[in-house]
ZATI-51450 format. One record per residue (C-alpha): x, y, z. Coordinates in steps of 0.02 Angstrom, whole numbers, plus 50000, padded with zeros to 5 digits. Layout:
residues N
XYZ
...
//
This chain:
residues 409
500045000050000
500675016849955
500155031650066
501375046750032
500565059150141
499435066750006
497585063849994
497515066949805
496105054949766
494245056749787
493195049549923
492355038449797
493915033449695
494495015349680
496165021349758
495345027849914
494255012549936
495665000949926
496665011850061
495165012250177
494904993450162
496764989450205
496825001450345
495264994350426
496054976950407
497784981950468
497354994150609
497084980050740
498774971650702
500464973450792
500964977150969
500184994450976
498365000450973
498855010950827
499675008550654
501155018550594
500935021750404
502325031050311
502385045250435
500595044450479
499735036550620
497995027250603
497125027750771
495505018750816
493975030450825
493855039750986
492215038551093
491705053951198
490405048751328
490025067151377
489475079851253
488145092951233
487455094851052
486035105951109
484655098950987
483185100151024
482895116451098
484535126251092
485095124850904
485715142550905
487145135551018
487495119450922
486425105850819
486695087450791
487535091450618
488775103550682
489175094850837
489465077950755
490535085650620
491625094150743
491795077350836
492275068850667
493665082050643
494285078050817
494345059250770
492775053650861
491665040650784
490515038850938
489805051951064
488485051151192
487425066651209
486865074651376
484975077651413
484935095351463
483845099051311
482085106951279
481105095751290
482085085651409
482215066951357
481215060951505
479895051251410
479815040651248
478985054851155
480285067851193
481825057151166
481085052350992
481335069950942
483155068950971
483275051650886
482465059050736
483715072550726
485185060850751
484485049350612
484375064350490
485885074050539
487275065150623
488865060450528
489475048350665
488755036850794
487765047950921
486915039951070
485805050151180
485625049051372
483895049051452
483535059551602
483505052451773
482145063651830
480645072851748
481215088651683
482855085751771
482045093851910
482585081152039
480865077352104
480045062652010
480865048551912
480715049351722
479855036251622
481405024551641
480525008351581
480045016551414
481705025651397
482955011251429
482905004051252
483095020651178
484515027751265
486305023451315
486135026851503
485255038151626
485955055151676
485415072151739
486925080251685
486965098951715
486145095951882
486545084252021
485235073552103
485055081652270
483945069352356
484855052652424
483125044552430
482745048552244
484495042952189
484265026452275
482675024352189
483455028752023
484845016552049
483745001552094
482685005951935
484235006851821
484864990851896
483334981551863
483424989051681
485224984251662
485655002251638
486975013751711
486755029651810
487925043151750
487965056151880
488355074651888
489005075752061
488645093552132
487905097652301
486935114152274
487015118152462
488885119452455
489025130952303
488745147552386
488675157852227
490355151852162
490835151551984
492675147151983
493775135552092
493835141352273
495745142852264
497175155452246
496595164052097
494895167452165
495595173952321
496825185952222
495535192552107
493995193852220
492985179552145
491745168752230
492345150352230
491635133352207
492275121152341
492945104352299
491765097852436
490305102252322
490895087852202
491595074952315
490245073952442
488885068252323
490165055852255
490395048952436
488485047952451
488205039752290
489575026652318
488695021452477
487125019052368
488075009352241
488664997252378
486804995852434
485974993752261
487294985452152
486974998452024
488215001251884
488785019051912
489925032151821
490475049751879
490545063751761
491905075951739
492955073051892
494045087351947
494555086152135
495845074652213
494715069452351
493495062252209
494975052852133
495325044952302
493455040652340
493365032152164
495005023352188
494365015352362
492775010952283
493605001352134
494684992752268
493174986752368
492394979352203
491104992152164
490414993251977
491075010951958
492005021551827
492295039451797
492955052151671
493935068051678
494225081151545
495785088351455
495665105251539
495705097251708
497295087051660
498225101451576
497805116351671
497625123851853
496735138251926
498305149251921
498245147751731
496455156651726
496225173951647
494785186251662
493885177951519
492375166451516
493325154151402
493985148151562
492395145651645
491535127951649
490705117051783
491605109251885
492985122751870
494855119951841
495585116852006
497245118052095
498905110552042
498645097152177
497075092452098
497775091851925
499185080651985
497975069252077
496995066951903
498585063551813
499045050051944
497195043551928
497425041251729
499035032851757
498505020351886
496845016651811
495655025251933
495165037251799
494905025751647
494205038151517
494445055751455
492855065251395
492735082851337
491155089051408
490935098551246
489695112351297
489415126251162
488635142851192
488275157951087
489565172451084
488445183451182
488165170151322
490075169151341
490485187551329
489965192651507
491575188851600
491985175651723
490585179851843
489055182351733
489385171451577
488715153351557
489765139251602
490435127751469
491805126651335
492025116051182
493295102651167
492995090051027
494215097350898
495585101151016
495595085851140
496785073551053
498095086451004
498065095351174
498265078251263
499525071351145
500585087251158
500315089851346
500485072051403
501245060051268
502555072051199
503105076251377
503255058151425
501885057551558
500925043951469
501155033551302
500115035951150
499415018451183
498855024151358
498035039151276
497085029251146
496515017051289
495825033151385
494925040351229
494385024751139
494655006951211
493985011251386
492535021551348
491915010051203
492004995051328
491285002751474
489775009251381
489544994251271
489885001651108
490664995250949
492105005250877
491495009550703
493045017450634
494745026550628
495595042150601
497295046050516
498465058750602
500025068750550
500785070150735
502265080250674
501145094050608
501065108850736
499575121950731
498865136350836
497105134450908
495965146150818
494185145650867
493655154650710
494235138150612
493135126950719
491685116650637
490715117950809
489625132650827
490465135950994
492035146751003
492495146751185
494005136751228
495345139051358
496565132151235
496425146851120
498055152651057
498935137351110
500195127750997
499845109150984
500515093950886
499305082750793
498255086750643
496845075050583
496915070750401
495385060050394
494045051250494
493185036050443
491545030050525
490575014750475
491555013650317
491135031350265
492295047050261
491555059250379
493015071150389
494385075150271
495625088850296
495355103550181
493615098050134
492595114350149
490895105750101
489765109950247
//
């Protein structure tokens, strides 16, 4: 096979179809989870179990097409979409609206979460029996389930349905109006902080319920060192638990913040001690996957400064280059380990088949420019950063879903 680094053939050409077939046959061979190919690297498709595509209800921020296309550019072939939508996917009727949009618009495999509670209000369980066959798992992401009794009820029901509870862990009583980490930067610049306890206390509560109910349980966007240790001990005790963190928590600390809402997300970027604990967690297997928590907002919604802007940043198009540059090229982890965190583990944990691969030039360097994103969101803490790793092509389910330089929208 000749692949000289130039994609000079069309998507439907005989030459391309031959290369595509050989790549798919070869990518599983060898001692690595990737394939070196004349200076390029073929990597199994990534799986992001935590994205917000905003459709239905908030298509001015993002829709299924723009979100899935951004994912394809980032090398993702599978994503799971969170339920903070309008209408909330808390019934068969409501989730069907999202499934219809996915069928019509998605360029990759998109799996929706169903809500744990009606309207994500944390008061009454959703129609879990009807929703189970239509969803990847149950989550109220964007809001934590505040009631211990209701969470126990949800876990028992999810257990009976063979589904996972995917928890946004946040104790509202401990937030106290905070909007960035309660750390040195907040103190130095007069900002109200969000304590780490607001995250780890609900995790502690939920782990007790997991031990009681036997429910399969996953923690969203872990950011605090105490959370990592709680999950580490839960795994040692044999509980069916997993968790994710995000690139910004692994690569940044709160002293890197600026007075700009592109650094504002929930949970917030925390201290260097927290960052190091997360790095240790991915190295020892406590944190077994990296998700982006891709959460686009409009320009106006992110233009009100740290205090008043909405929480959320985009990440699908920068995740792999950021992590490859910050963790692999610096020797913290291997490329195999990064692929395990971004592809193998999330696919396995969520029972998804890997449907494709991407081809990367890992020697090419670029500057993150949000104006070049395919997502409708523009807010990223990595704006202006220099990263290695440019995706040349993504294939999903035998179809080319991204090709570098293709401007066909």
